[in-house]
N, C-alpha and C positions, 0 to 999 in steps of 0.2 A: 227411581227405579231401586227395587229391593235386592242390594247387593249383599243382604244377609245371607242369601241363599248360595252365594260364591265361597268355596274355601279360600282362606287366606294364602296358604303355601302348599308346594306339592307334598311336603311332609304331612300336612294336615289332611289333605285329600287322599293320600296312602297311593300305594302302587297296586295295579290291577293283578289279581290272581284268576287265571283263567280255569275255574271249575266249570265242569260240564253238567253238573246238576243245574236244572233250570232255575230254581228259586236263588241259587247262588251265583248266576251267571255275571252279575255286576259287583261281586265281591272286591273290596279293596282291603289292603292290610296295611296297618301304620303302626309306629312306634319303635325307637331305638332300642329301649331297654326291654330285655325279654320279659319282664313281669308286667310290663305296661302295653304290649302287644294286644292288638284288638282288629276285629274285622269290622268294616263298615258294610252294611247290607240296604242299598236304597231300593225304592220302588215297592216296598213290601208292607209300608205302613198307612196306606192309603192316602198318601199326599201330605203326611204330618212332618216327615222328614226321613232320616236314615238311621236305621237300627245300629247300635254300637254293641258288638258280641265280644267279650274277652276271648283271647286266641284258643286258651283251653275249654272255653264251653262251646265251640262252635260244633263239634261232632256229636255233642249231646243234644243240640238244640235243631239241627237239620240232619235229615237222612241222607247223607253223601253217598254217591255210587263209588263203585271199588276204586276207579281212576282217582277221583278226587280225595279218597281217604289216603291213597299213595302219596298224592301230591301233598296233603295236609302233613302227612308224617315227615316227608322231606323238608318242609318248612320248619318243622320243629328244630331242626339242628342247624338252621342257617343263622348267621351272626348279623347279618345286614340284609335289608330289604329294597333294593333299588329295582327299576326295569330290567337292567343288566343281570342283577342276582336273580330276579324271577325267571328271565328267559334261559338262564343257565340251569336252573332247577327243573325246569319244565323240560328242557332238552335231556337232561339226566333221566327223569321219570320216563320219558317217552322211550329213550334208548334202551331202558330196561325191560321194555315190552309191557308195561302196565296198560298202554293204550291199544295194544294190538301189533301185529306185524308191520303193516303200513307204517304206523307213527315210528315205529323202532327203526325202519330202514330210512324214513325221512330224517329222524334225529341225527343218526350216524353219518348221514350224506351232508347234513348241515354242519356238523364238527370239521369234516373233510374239507368243505369247502371254505371254512373260515380260515383254516390255515394256508389255504391257497391264496385267499383275498388278501391275507396280511402280506404275503410274498410278492404278490402281484402290485400292490400299492407301493411298495417299497421299490421295486423295478421302474414303475411309473415315475416316481419322485426323482430317481437316480437319472433316467433318461431325460427328464425336463430339466434338471440341473445341468447334465452336460450339454444340452442343447442351448443353454444360456452362456454356458463358459467358452464353448468350443467356437472358434472362427470358421470352422470348416463342417460340412454335414457329418453328423454323428453316424457311424458305421455299427451301430448296435440297435437292437430292438427289444421289447419286452421279452418275447420268448428266449432270445439268448441269454438276457440278464437273470432269467429264471434258474439257469444252470449254475454250477458251481464255476464253471470255467467263465461265464459271463460276468459272475461277480469279481471275479480276479481281474478280468479285463477293464471293468468299471474302476476298480481300486488304481490300477495303473494310469488311468485315464485321468482320475482325480489328483495324481500325484503332479502333474502338468500344472494343474490351477488351484491347487489348495492354497498356496501362498496368496494367491489374490483375496482369498476369503480369511486369511490369517488363521488357518487351521491345518490339520493333516488329512490325508485320504482316509486313514483308518477313523478318524473322529467323523469324517463327513458320512462315512457308510454306516457308522453306527448311529448317526442322528437320524438318518433316513430310516433306519431300522426301527427306533423309537416312534418317529413320526408315523409310519405305516401301522404299528400297533395302536396307536391312539386314534386315528382315523378309520380303522377297521369298519367301524359301524356305519359309515357314511361313505367311505371310499374316496379316492382322490377325485378332483373336479373333473367331470365329463368321462370318467373312466368306463371302459366296457364292462367292468365288474364291480358295479356299485355294491355298497354295504347293504346291510339289512333295513336300516333305518330310512336310507334313501329309496329303498324298495317299497317300504311303507308309504312314504312320502307320494310315490309315483302311482301306488295302488289307489290311494285316497282320491288323488286327482282324476283317475280313471272312473271311480265310483261316483264323483261329482258330475262328470260329464254324462255318465250312464243315466244318473238319477235325473238330470236335466231334461234329457231326451225322452225319459220315461212320462215325466210330468205333463208334457205337452197334450197328453190323451186323458189326463186325469181330471175330475172335478175339483172345485175350489178348495173343498176341506181337505182333500188329499195333498193338493199343491202346497196347502199352508204348511202341512207336516214335512213335505219333501224339501221345501225352501230351508225348514228350521235345520235340518240335517245337512243341507247344502252349506248353509251360512256359518254352521258350527264347524265343519269340515274344512270349509276355505279359509276360516281364519285361523285353524289349527296349522294348515299347511302353510299359511303366510308368516306364521311366527316360527315355525320350525326351518323354513327356508331362510329366513334372516339370521339364523344362527349357524346354518350349515354354509351360508355364503360367506359369513365372517371366517370361518374355519378355511374354506377354499382360497379366501383372500391371500393367505398366507403362502400360497404357491406362486403368486403374482410377483412379487418381489422377493426372491429366494435369498439376495445377498442380506436384505434387512432381517429377514426372518432367521437366517443363520447367525447373525451377528447378536441376536438376543434370543437365541433358540429355547433356553430354560424358560423365559416368560412366554415365549408363543406356545411352547408345549403345554404348559399349564393353563393358558387361556383356551386352546383347544380342546383339551381334556374336560374342562368346566362346561364349555358350549355344548359338546357332544353329550355329555351327561344330562345337559338341560333338554336336549333335543329328545333323548329317549324317554323323559317325563312328558314333554309335549305330545308326543305321538302315544303314548301308552294308552291302551284300550281300543285303539282304532283299528288294529289288524283284525280283531274279531268281527267288526262291524262290516269291515270290506268283505271278509269271508262270508258272512251272512246273506249279504247283497249279492255277492256273486254265485253262490249256492241257489239262489232263487230265480236265476235267469231262466229257466224253465218252467217255472211255477205259473199258474194262471194269474191274470191281472188282480182279481179279488185277493188272492194269497199274498201278492205283492204287496198291497195295500196294507193288509195286517203286518207284514214284514217292517214295512216303513215306519208304521206306528211304534212297533217295538224298538225299532232302531233309535226313534225319536226320544223314548223314553230312556234307553240306555245310553244316550250321548255322554262321552267323557267331556266333562267341563273343566276348564283350565282356572287355575287359582289367580286371585287377584294380582299376585306378584309378578305373573306372566303377561299381564295386559295393561293397556293405557288408552286413555281417551276414549273414543267412541267403541273401542272393543270390550270396554266393561259393560257398556250399556247393552251391546249387542248379545253377549253370552248371559247376562243379567236377565235379560227378557226372555231368552230361550229357557234358562233354569227356572224362572216364574212360572212360565207356561209348562214346562214338563210337570212340575209339582201339581198344577191344576188338572193336567191330563191324566197322570196318574189316579187322582183322586176321582175324576169324572168315570174312569174305566175299572175301578177298583171292585165295584160291587160283583160284577160277573167273572172278575178274575180270582176273587177270593174263593169262589165256589170250587175252583179247580185246585186249590191249594190243601194241603193238610191242614186241617183246623187245629189238631193238637201242636203241630208245629207252630202256627200262628199263636197260640196260646202260650207257648215257651218264650217265643220272641217278645210277647207283651211284657216281659219281666224286665227287659233290658232298657237303657237309655234310649231316647231318641234325638238326634241333633239336626241343626238346621243347615245341612251341607249337602 
């Protein structure tokens, strides 16, 4: 299997940049040093590979719409590029109104919700700790703990048990605060307010189930494409869930976690960062499929084909065993699919832009 088509690391693959200009819809950005930053533009070379465009050359190469121009300008000042960084930048651009009033309102709500989720997670962790420590039913709930008085009551409760864990009530409260900030993107295990990464995971699973149902009435060639989307999505979710479960596992034995809290916090931080990379790029595909719910079946077939071309492919470092073979096969077929369909698609593209792109390097990822 041609694993040359798979990127080696997340850094090599780059982070998704959610441009809305169609030809840049799959753009990824990579490079830690400002002078070496570059955009990766797949699916435009007729199956030959991915165009590598220097950061400063993108605006002169592709005619970006106004929203994407604003996003590019905000990227210019960023020091690091992780999925968390890009999400924060996009929220900032949306909140300033570049994407219109609905996006601005949604962005501001997202920021408010994030603050609430951190407080909520802290309260859930505190409640679970008190439930483990107390020999009697805990007379507190999350709604009470969300208040200042509730926090004071929790601190008093911890004074009764802190010696058991060789710590103080203040240190315990601080630890749960730090813990909550670390896991905000996935949330506490089974919590009613999951983090946004857990929500993406759940939405991917919903998309998988919906596509499976949709394919029951489709011909073999459409089923082939749909199964490719399902296989890539299922594998992505499997790997993401493994990392999230490892984080949630620290909630099972709180005494052991608190006895080595620094190590546990570092491990959770690394794993959640990894989950953000694993799920990077999937939210848009979920949205595209969801928005096609009312479309005619023929239109949904085209959307499935486009989704197949746009599948975010995980790097080799995130895969093992048969996972490498599955995604290598999908990636190789992706390239063939793009090549087979390129003739009629290039007719819709700006030929001057294609000429400008031809001046840049093409790589096999």
